[in-house]
C-alpha positions as a Python dict, from the first residue, in 0.01 Angstrom:
ca = {
    (1, 'X'): (0, 0, 0),
    (2, 'X'): (360, 115, -45),
    (3, 'X'): (566, -164, -196),
    (4, 'X'): (887, 42, -250),
    (5, 'X'): (1133, -51, 35),
    (6, 'X'): (1325, 269, -40),
    (7, 'X'): (1023, 455, 69),
    (8, 'X'): (978, 254, 392),
    (9, 'X'): (1352, 302, 472),
    (10, 'X'): (1323, 674, 404),
    (11, 'X'): (1022, 710, 636),
    (12, 'X'): (1220, 561, 923),
    (13, 'X'): (1481, 820, 920),
    (14, 'X'): (1476, 1104, 1154),
    (15, 'X'): (1227, 1364, 1062),
    (16, 'X'): (1117, 1206, 737),
    (17, 'X'): (778, 1101, 857),
    (18, 'X'): (724, 1420, 1050),
    (19, 'X'): (818, 1628, 736),
    (20, 'X'): (573, 1425, 525),
    (21, 'X'): (292, 1481, 773),
    (22, 'X'): (363, 1855, 814),
    (23, 'X'): (359, 1894, 425),
    (24, 'X'): (46, 1678, 414),
    (25, 'X'): (-135, 1930, 646),
    (26, 'X'): (-49, 2222, 424),
    (27, 'X'): (191, 2281, 160),
    (28, 'X'): (496, 2452, 312),
    (29, 'X'): (797, 2656, 220),
    (30, 'X'): (1146, 2553, 289),
    (31, 'X'): (1181, 2842, 531),
    (32, 'X'): (861, 2742, 723),
    (33, 'X'): (984, 2402, 770),
    (34, 'X'): (1332, 2509, 881),
    (35, 'X'): (1172, 2725, 1152),
    (36, 'X'): (949, 2448, 1269),
    (37, 'X'): (1177, 2134, 1268),
    (38, 'X'): (1424, 2023, 1522),
    (39, 'X'): (1661, 1913, 1251),
    (40, 'X'): (1984, 2078, 1124),
    (41, 'X'): (1945, 2268, 807),
    (42, 'X'): (2161, 2015, 596),
    (43, 'X'): (1950, 1721, 736),
    (44, 'X'): (1626, 1891, 634),
    (45, 'X'): (1762, 1978, 290),
    (46, 'X'): (1861, 1610, 245),
    (47, 'X'): (1515, 1488, 362),
    (48, 'X'): (1334, 1721, 136),
    (49, 'X'): (1546, 1620, -167),
    (50, 'X'): (1521, 1253, -95),
    (51, 'X'): (1136, 1260, -35),
    (52, 'X'): (1127, 1456, -382),
    (53, 'X'): (1318, 1178, -546),
    (54, 'X'): (1115, 905, -405),
    (55, 'X'): (794, 1082, -536),
    (56, 'X'): (639, 1164, -191),
    (57, 'X'): (623, 1544, -252),
    (58, 'X'): (706, 1795, -516),
    (59, 'X'): (789, 2159, -531),
    (60, 'X'): (539, 2382, -683),
    (61, 'X'): (459, 2741, -694),
    (62, 'X'): (185, 2898, -457),
    (63, 'X'): (35, 3241, -508),
    (64, 'X'): (62, 3451, -185),
    (65, 'X'): (-183, 3724, -81),
    (66, 'X'): (45, 3982, -207),
    (67, 'X'): (38, 3862, -567),
    (68, 'X'): (383, 3710, -561),
    (69, 'X'): (440, 3340, -573),
    (70, 'X'): (652, 3108, -336),
    (71, 'X'): (800, 2763, -394),
    (72, 'X'): (623, 2528, -161),
    (73, 'X'): (633, 2165, -113),
    (74, 'X'): (314, 1957, -166),
    (75, 'X'): (245, 1590, -138),
    (76, 'X'): (211, 1374, -443),
    (77, 'X'): (-54, 1102, -462),
    (78, 'X'): (188, 865, -308),
    (79, 'X'): (265, 1100, -37),
    (80, 'X'): (-97, 1162, 16),
    (81, 'X'): (-144, 777, 63),
    (82, 'X'): (108, 778, 337),
    (83, 'X'): (-25, 1087, 500),
    (84, 'X'): (-367, 939, 513),
    (85, 'X'): (-241, 623, 701),
    (86, 'X'): (-29, 841, 929),
    (87, 'X'): (-340, 1069, 1008),
    (88, 'X'): (-540, 751, 1104),
    (89, 'X'): (-256, 678, 1370),
    (90, 'X'): (-248, 1051, 1495),
    (91, 'X'): (121, 1085, 1395),
    (92, 'X'): (89, 1451, 1341),
    (93, 'X'): (-41, 1518, 1695),
    (94, 'X'): (242, 1309, 1845),
    (95, 'X'): (518, 1473, 1645),
    (96, 'X'): (392, 1818, 1772),
    (97, 'X'): (368, 1704, 2120),
    (98, 'X'): (723, 1585, 2097),
    (99, 'X'): (851, 1911, 1951),
    (100, 'X'): (681, 2109, 2213),
    (101, 'X'): (821, 1887, 2489),
    (102, 'X'): (1178, 1920, 2345),
    (103, 'X'): (1153, 2298, 2319),
    (104, 'X'): (1028, 2308, 2699),
    (105, 'X'): (1310, 2102, 2798),
    (106, 'X'): (1570, 2313, 2617),
    (107, 'X'): (1425, 2620, 2770),
    (108, 'X'): (1410, 2488, 3122),
    (109, 'X'): (1785, 2363, 3082),
    (110, 'X'): (1882, 2721, 2958),
    (111, 'X'): (1697, 2904, 3235),
    (112, 'X'): (1872, 2663, 3476),
    (113, 'X'): (2221, 2751, 3339),
    (114, 'X'): (2125, 3113, 3352),
    (115, 'X'): (2012, 3095, 3709),
    (116, 'X'): (2350, 2919, 3796),
    (117, 'X'): (2553, 3173, 3614),
    (118, 'X'): (2692, 3531, 3729),
    (119, 'X'): (2543, 3821, 3529),
    (120, 'X'): (2873, 3871, 3346),
    (121, 'X'): (2934, 3503, 3257),
    (122, 'X'): (3059, 3482, 2897),
    (123, 'X'): (2831, 3182, 2811),
    (124, 'X'): (2507, 3371, 2891),
    (125, 'X'): (2537, 3509, 2518),
    (126, 'X'): (2473, 3147, 2417),
    (127, 'X'): (2196, 3078, 2660),
    (128, 'X'): (1993, 3399, 2608),
    (129, 'X'): (1889, 3318, 2238),
    (130, 'X'): (1764, 2976, 2345),
    (131, 'X'): (1516, 3145, 2601),
    (132, 'X'): (1411, 3408, 2351),
    (133, 'X'): (1351, 3173, 2078),
    (134, 'X'): (1121, 2973, 2300),
    (135, 'X'): (933, 3274, 2384),
    (136, 'X'): (877, 3375, 2021),
    (137, 'X'): (770, 3019, 1936),
    (138, 'X'): (519, 3000, 2240),
    (139, 'X'): (362, 3327, 2103),
    (140, 'X'): (345, 3200, 1765),
    (141, 'X'): (167, 2888, 1889),
    (142, 'X'): (-78, 3080, 2104),
    (143, 'X'): (-190, 3257, 1785),
    (144, 'X'): (-362, 2954, 1680),
    (145, 'X'): (-588, 2952, 1978),
    (146, 'X'): (-634, 3324, 2069),
    (147, 'X'): (-827, 3517, 1832),
    (148, 'X'): (-680, 3850, 1681),
    (149, 'X'): (-804, 4134, 1889),
    (150, 'X'): (-671, 4416, 1696),
    (151, 'X'): (-963, 4642, 1566),
    (152, 'X'): (-964, 4690, 1184),
}
């Protein structure tokens, strides 16, 4: 049971619970979290810092396959307690569904604006990356479900 009101307040902030659940599934690098989350870089940095201050996670070194080490965020015992309760309530699944839905909406909006624009419209430079980012994210997500077919 969490008795610290600061932790409860923190977990109610945008992205905080989602961040905890993501780190709980597997230790993550700051870069991995930044790519995955629908938060500004400064908000993500602030949440990571505050979660560390509250003792929900810590930064540790994890050895990579190439023999080098990376700094990763890993749950503390207190963070694991919160993660276990969140897992019982399927929080992770709902956060992933929401992120996917937001990305699909953004892509559909960008494609609508592109379809409404002339080929030489100056704002197309801002719209194209949104469509491309979604394509890359979709391919990355499919990798979890489609086995690698390249021959060794």
